[in-house]
C-alpha angles and dihedrals in degrees: 000000000000090000091052093046092054096050104037118057117223121247094264090055090049090053091049091050092049093048091051089048091050089050092052089048091052092047089051092052090047089054091054091059119111117281093258091051095053088078108088097225094052094044089058096042095055094064122018100184087109090069095070097032092047101037116022092039130052091235128092119216125213089259091054090051091048090052091050090051092051090049089053090053092052092048090050092052092051090047091050093049091050092049097045095038093218132121101254095189089055091045095052090048100044110010091239121129098224112179113255112232104214092189093059097080092046094048093046092050094053111124117251088217138344116287094246095042111153093337093145097038094100143353122252110267092228136023104214094110092043096050091048092052092047091051091052091049093051090053090062092063087071094058100094093049105036113005109038092098091057107029123053102223140350097262143087135185127247103215126188141128123270119290096017093118104262093141093044089053092049091050092049089049091051091051093047099046095040088071088064128062091282128108110220126188125187109210128191115215117210139168099219114342111273108190093217091069093075133046124245094242099075127276140267090220121100093196143019121215109201106195092195088073093065112067119203109266143064095299093049091049090053093050091048091051090052089052091053091052090052092050094057096046110114133184095205097063093240110165097203120070128185118193115197113196113197122195087023092167085087089066088063096040093115115067097254100044089236095164093049092049093049091055089047091051089051091053091055094061110113096225128049129188111289089358094283119165107232127197130173139207117197113202118194147120099255128089087212086088088067099035105064111110128217116288121234121259117269114281118246094248094053117122086230095047089123092061113097119209126201125219145087128234105264122095124220111252115259122251110237107142098112109160097185099126111129096008093130092058089055097045109029106004095108089062092071099055131218135300112293095018118132113233124170090345094307129106111232110241130201088252089055092055093043093058089069091065099061141048110001093228092057092046092053092047090051092051088052095048092245103106097088092060091047097052095088093055091047090054090048090057091048100047110004126230130303133042096271112082127193119233088252091057090049087054092050092056096039095047089051089066102027112029094230101186143264128325137198121289096255093048092046090053090050092051092053097043098042103021142031102274114135116229109228103170138015127162124195089207092056100036093172090064123083126152127202141185132191099231123208107293116154092188092058091040091050093049090049088050091056089059092051100057117085113245095004101149100180088118103024089132127017125182091352093303119117111238100171129230124292119287126237114264091247088066089056095047090051088053091048089053090052090048092054099038092048090053090239085134129034112211123193117254110285095008097108092069090050090047091050091048091050090047092055093046091051094045091053091047090048092057092052092048094049091049091053097047130354091213090064095219094134106073100176125087130188113266095228093049092047092052091047090051094050089051091051091217097310110128091339116155120166114227099198107213127199087215089067097214115202139181120220112184128126096169135035115217134189115259123180100181111129095208122146115243089256091056090050090052100042093047089056091236092132088058091046092052094045094052090044092053100241144120125195140227114234123245115279100258097045104126104188102051143008104204137032118207123184119228131199125208140164132239118179091339094307120117118233132180131216138168130261112202117208121197109194117206114191096186140132092227135009121184127224091251091052092050091050091050092049092053094045089052091057091046090054089056089060092044095050092049092045091235109148103187126062151085134263117206125192107199120195123193127169097023115158092216113041100162110094116028107065116119142178126228109313089230140352111294113247138146115284095028133095110210129188137213136181121218120195117190111219114249091239098036117177094239098054091239093135091051087051092051091052098040122127111250096189100057091233097120133226099289089052091055092050092053093046088058097048092115091065091044088054089058090062103260112153107255098218091055099039097059129035118230112249095206138042089255094088096158092063094054092043093054090046094050094044092047090057089044094052089047091056092046090053093050102041106016126230115318107222089204094051119139112258124234092250094049090048091052094049090059097046 
């Protein structure tokens, strides 16, 4: 008997072995899923039948078991990483056992300020965003009567990056709608209750929803439903209730968004306590809030099969059009004073003033003297910790200053959720599409600048974690080339040349700023010095002007306003841009210029502002007549707008011959005169801007581009003039092109009507 018992397992052991075998088989099937579905969140999102089978009923489907198995794997990886104290992701990628810094995530996730920081300090200076949000909320009240067959539930998300004013807008909405016959409650979502989330002076929130109190399962769903009933109970017999959930990303903190889904299922119930009409807004930083598809109807064997839910399959579009940039400068900016003024024992710097023209949270922090202490955490959010940056983090910092272009949906979502990208478009009907922009924000631009100046040690160490000194601009141009050539970023046609020109301008200005003061608090540089630095001593001649013109931009943003120069000047936008430390790209179809840079100058002790137009030419060759015509076109813009003071800059990058057309200002700058200047970037410039301007944006490589253009080569165009080399090894490309050209000549002869090199260049 003992022998039998030792060799033959009993029935319970057999069942255990079979269950483990089934689990391994399920994990194997999960591993064979398409790449996108290997991620736990996407695997669940693609088919939501598990929700009813795994939550509303007591049974667990195969999908639910698979999800549990994947969760076990994730937990095991985290446990292993903690035990071994190495970065497993880095090890799997490189084979190197880099130490895992457990404090990095905690430090990087520290809040810049409490959620309700200075919310009641001042009113918004305009109500466009507020009225648009109120209109969207009121539309939800029609859901049960008119739209429940089309839209899933009476709710929509308010999605935007941190510090953009989401909480402020919700608070303003609560104050505005509470005056009507509507009951409004502002609810803070937490996962636990970290004390740093709220200020010590009370809170604007009427409720707190701690998701950690509701465990996944039938019992947790019941408790959450009871909480929702309590939230909509009113003493004033109002029949319309608006629930505003702030920090709603906590509702999606577990991979399947269980808490968010439970609330949405409760909203779909046809009857509410006392017959109230309930609608919800979920504010947060994650696009997950707008990317959860409709769940399947309850299965027939569900305990809640008798419950009928309303709702179609479409989701209401998210609200993301927050136009709060620069609000502090318009409401409270005057409180901070002007450059050079002594306030509370401190001299106001240009950086201090610029902070009022960006993200409202940063402006409020500066006014309260708390921004300096928060800069480290802001930089952590932008670039992460440690000296090694991923290509995505390089993009985050570069795009903050240069506006490089659009990225994939997943990357865009990451930049909004864990960075400072501004969500500009998201459609529930096309969930693979999200568009972002990096709006004017001098604080983010200034922090990015500190990383792009060689040996800048302002943030060598933050929170006890070594970050390293700033890297030379050539490192950043190389990363930008990789970003474009790997198709991580999709620029618009012709934008790469403008981005490269802006990069060169900023790098030259950064050097002058760093030479003047290593703390980088003075953003402006003299116009003549900046021009001389861009020319790198070639043809540079300083025209010292008593007007003391200066430029003051540390980032270049997109601007699609079709104003005349007079309208820009009269509306004080030039002054606004100058003080905010930014220049702008022109709208796409603008023929005369590509960039608009504000200048400041002095007349009799009074400050004035005027435009500098920049026409960027990313060409191999540009004739004297073409140069003259380009400058005249910019002069005509001044003439047509009746603006008498300014600068016209013709900016060449990528020229094959850069030896003889540099110039200084055509005349001394003064009021009542429009002067011109030509800048030619050296072929082998030290910042790598030329290589960036000539980089491939398709990833096809140089030989591919040569072969694509074989038809033009067959017509007799000279190969080394038709195409621009994409690398520093020009001899290789020249011999390759000329070899193809000679082959065509031998086969077809010389075409007397062939396009000349100069003509080909003029049409590039």
